[in-house]
DOZA-9385 format. One record per residue (C-alpha): residue in one letter; x, z, y. Coordinates in steps of 0.1 Angstrom, whole numbers, padded with zeros to 4 digits, always signed. Last residue first. Layout:
N
AXZY...
END
This chain:
59
T+0428+0646+0112L+0410+0634+0079I+0432+0603+0076A+0463+0625+0079L+0450+0646+0051F+0442+0616+0026G+0477+0602+0032H+0496+0635+0027L+0476+0640-0002S+0484+0608-0015A+0518+0614-0008T+0519+0647-0026A+0502+0634-0057V+0527+0600-0060L+0559+0622-0053T+0549+0647-0079L+0545+0619-0101G+0583+0606-0095V+0593+0643-0097K+0581+0644-0133R+0594+0607-0139H+0629+0616-0127I+0630+0653-0144G+0622+0632-0178I+0646+0605-0174K+0675+0632-0170V+0695+0637-0141Q+0727+0623-0128I+0732+0622-0092W+0743+0589-0077H+0726+0569-0108Q+0707+0548-0083G+0675+0562-0097S+0688+0598-0094C+0697+0590-0057L+0663+0570-0048Q+0642+0592-0064F+0657+0624-0048M+0655+0608-0016L+0618+0599-0022L+0613+0637-0028F+0629+0650+0003F+0609+0626+0023N+0578+0635+0006I+0583+0675+0011V+0587+0661+0048G+0557+0643+0052L+0538+0674+0031L+0551+0696+0060Q+0539+0672+0088V+0505+0669+0073L+0502+0707+0067S+0509+0712+0106I+0534+0740+0109R+0520+0767+0134E+0522+0791+0104I+0505+0770+0079Q+0481+0744+0101M+0453+0722+0093
END
């Protein structure tokens, strides 16, 4: 699956990387965010990582 010559699996991998870095920085209190935002980003990370893995297995 591709979106304008970019693989959807690769795109989800990049998004997961940024979500993971945000979780790391906010969890270590290097950046200050409310716990609700940290939790919602974590749930988004789980969803995109699951989709990323599922699509990677299919391809």
